[in-house]
N, C-alpha and C positions, 0 to 999 in steps of 0.2 A: 480758851473756851468754845468750844465748836455753839455757832448760833446754824437751831435748827430750821427757823424761818424758810429760810432762803431750799434746803430741801425739801420741804414742803408748797412753796410756791411752784407755778406750776412755769412756764419759763414763759409766754407770751407779758405775762405779769412782769413778771423782772426786767425784762427789756421796753418796757412803758415805764418805768422805775430807775434808772437807769444816778448817780450820781454826777451833775454837771454844772454845779457851781464849786470853787475851788475850796470856799471858805467851809463849804458845809464837808468837802472831804479830812479838810485837817481838821476842822474839831470832833468828827469821828475816831479818827485814827488819836486825838491828841495834844496833837501839834499846834506851840502857839503859833499865831500868821505869822506875826511882823514881816523879816523882810520878802519868806515865802510870797507870800499876799502878790502883791505888789510885781512879782512875774511873774507868776503864775499865770495871773487875769488877766494882764498883759500876751504872755506865747496863747494863753488862750485866746483870745481877741480872735488869734491868726488860722487855729487849729483848735476847737475847740477839746475841751473836760469833755471825756464818757467812760466811768466805769459801773461797770454792775455793781448792785451792793454786794452780791455771793464772792464778789473774786476782794473788796473794799473788804469784805470780814476775811481775808486771808493775809491779809497786812498785818504787822506787827506795830499799836499803836505806843508809839510815841518814838518813834525809829525813824529817821530822816534818812535815813542810809536805808533802810530794807528795800533788799533789792525788785519786790514786786511791785510797791511806791514805786518806784523811782523810773518805771516803765510809763505810770500813766498822769503822773504830774508834771503840770507843767509848766518851764524852769525856761528864766532869761537867758540861757543860754544860746535856743532857739531863736531867740530876735538880731543873734548873729552870723553876719556874711562872711563865709570864705568861700575864695576862689576854683576852689574844685569839688565845690557841695552844692547842689542843683536841683530846681524843680522836678526832672525829669532825669533819674538818675539813668536810666537801663531802656530811654528812647523805646519809652511805649506808643512814645504818639507816631513813631513812623510802623511801626504792627501794626497799629490799630488802622483793620481793612475796613471796618466801619459800624455803624453800632454794637456793638459785644461782640467783636470780634477782634481781641491779640491775637495774632500770628506768627511768635518767635520760633518753633522749631515745626519742626518736616512731620514728625509722626502728632503731633498735639497739634492741637490750639484754644488754646482760652476765652472762656466766655465769663463777662459779668453781665449779671442777672443785675447787682444792685449795688447798693452806692454806701449803704451803711454798715454801720458795727455795731456792736455789741459795745464793744471798746476803741478809744484810740492807744494805741502805741505809739508815741511819744516818737519814735523810731519808721515810722510806717516808710516807702518808697513810695507810694501812691498818697502822700498826704496832700497832694498837688493837683492830683490828677483828678483834670474833668464828666464825674460820672453822670452831672446831668443831659452833655453835648451824647453820650455815650450807651447811655439804658437801652437796650430795646426792649422798644414795645411788638405785642402781638402783631402786628402786621407785618411787625421783619422774621420770623420766624422760615420764612419761604425764600427769603437771601441769605439766611443763612445757612438751613438746609441745602440750601444747592453750590453755595459757596464749599461745604461739605464734599459737597457729590462732585465739584469740578479737579478738590484738591484727592488726589488717589489715596496718596500715603497718610492720608490721618486715617488714625483708626480710635484716638482716641481724643476727650473732651475732658478742660479741668472748670471746674464752675471756683470760681473767687469773682473777686468782687473787688471793694467792702467786700460783706465775709454771706454768702450764700446762706447759710441759717440763717440767721436773719429773716427768711425766709415762709410765708407760712407753708404748712406738707402742702395745703394745696398746692398752692403757685408752684412751689419745688416739687413734685408730682411730675404736676402738668408738666415742667420742663425737661424729665427726665421721659416719658411717655412719649414728648417729639422725636428726644435724640434716638429712641428705640426706634425708634421706624426706619429710623436711618441703618442701616447692610452690612458701612464697612466698619459701622463702629463698633467697640466689644467691650471698651473702658474707660468708667466718667472716674473721674478724680474729683476730692469735693474740698476744698482749702477752708479750714475756715478755725476759729481763735473765740468760736464759742460754746464748744464742752471742756474746754478749757475753764471759762469765764465765767457760764450757767451749762454748769453740768445738767439742770433736766431736761434744755433742749433738745436732751437722748428722751424722746418718749419712745412709748409701744408705736405710734403711727411712721413716724424715722424710721424706727429699727427696720417693723414690717415695709416700709416701700424699699427701704437700701435691699433689704434679702430674696424678694419678688422682682427685684429688676433683673429682664436678661441682660445687663449690662453685668459686668465684672466691677461693684464699687471699691475705693481705695477712699479709703477716708485721710485726709493729713490733717493733723492736727497744728497747732503751733503751741510753745511750752516752751519758756526758757528755762523757768530753777523752778528745785523740784518743788519747792513748797509751795507750787500754783498746784501740785499732783494730790488734793486732802482722800481720803478714803473712798468717801464720798464720789468725789469725781473721779478716781481711779473706777471705783465700782460703776458708775454709767456708764464708762466708756468700756472696758471691758462688756458691758452687756452684749456691746456692738461685736467682738471679739466672737463671742461665746456665740454666736450666728454665721460663724466664717465673713465678718468681713475685717479688711484686712486696714487696720489702720496703723499711719509709720504721724515719725514726729519729725516737725523743722523746728532750732531752733536759729537763733542772730546772736552773734558776740557783741556782749554788752560792755562798756565801760561804764561796773561800778555795782555789774547783776550778777553778771558769769565768766567773771576770766578770769577765775580759777581753775586748777583743775578739782578741785577736790566739787566746786560747784555740779564741772560739768560727770564730772563718773558717778555722784549721786543724781544730778535727772538719768543721766541715762539708767540707773540700775531700779530707779521709781519707774521710768518706762515700762520696764523692761515686767515687773510686777504688774502691770495693770492691761501689761497683752500689746501696750506702742514698741514696735521697732524704734529703735531712732534711726532716722533718715540725712540728713546734711545738721551744718550748723553752719550758717551764712554769714561772712564775714561782712561787716557792716556793710548798706548799698546807702553811698552816698552821695543822698538829699539832705539837702534847704531843709535848716531845723536839728540836724541829729548829728552835727562839727560832736558834740561832746560825749557820743556812743562809741566812735572811734578810737581804736587802737591801732599802736605801732606795730609794722606786719614784722618785725624781730620778733615784738614781744606774744604775736599771736601764732606764731613756728612751734614758738618750747611751749609755751599754753599747750597746744596741740600734742608734740610732742611726747609729754607725759602722759598728759592723755592713754594718747598708743601705748604707752609703758604700763600703766594701770585698770585699763580696760579689757580683759577679751571683744575679741575682732567687729562678734557678733553685735557687742555696743557700741559702736564708736564709730559716731556720724561719720556721714564726708564735710571732709574741710574744703567751701565751694566759696568763689562769686558770678556775678550775674556779670557778665558785660552784657555792653547793646552795641548789640549788633551778630556776634557772635551762634551759633545754633548751638549750642548746647551749653550747660554750667561748667566751669574754670577750677580743675579741683587744685588745691592754690598751697597742699603741705609742701615743703622744702623752695616755696622759691617764695624771697625776701624782694620782691619790689610791684608789691598788689597792693 
């Protein structure tokens, strides 16, 4: 049953009323706490539970294996240590040039404006990132601008975080206006999961900011399963597409969530129906606390081979892994030693 309350509430109200108590989430979903609760509480002490109620409304009640629930419910397996799962799997500490700036690739750099997210995905590769030490203040803008201008190859900035769409439209526009003053910049990419978990974030003011920028705006959303994309969510995202804003999707291949040909095909078709192009399918980043989502490389290879056989080429996302120190994402299909 659709809960229309979340379609009527503004996004700020939804963002300020997140589910942060594991017991409350289990009660809403009609799941018996028993053994689930103790593990969820312990894991949430290390990486807090955060779930928008609009997203919880998409989760099937009484189903502990619901693919949306598995992405957000803290689990006792997060507390286990595994030698190759570390706090900084992508080597971002070395790429952190100055507050807010992560420069890993030649023509673009990532600007982290906030450490806040609307949802805490349990596989997040930045769950240990020291945001408070890296958030740029207004006074840092001159240093950021100078940095861009000393790197003549940079023509694109990626707003990430945290999630840049947790910022107010006023603050978001402030930073976009600043970036527009740098002549060498042509593109602005905004990476955000908020349109998937709080679709009302795509309001008229945000659409206006994007379509009136001199920069070419590319919104990269993050959806892992077709069940995240109900009709309301698709319609809100499509309102950007209708204004000629490019919208791409990146997903993460997760054990128990979308590790089947059917799930991935359904996702690609559902994305396309909303005007969103499948972009990347990431192999799990080996971040501490996410080992239980990992898959065997041979299993991944077979799944992707079957996806290629079932989807038209334009709906097949690129299977990639990000490797610390490399100058690009690494394509993985046919490689069984990743």
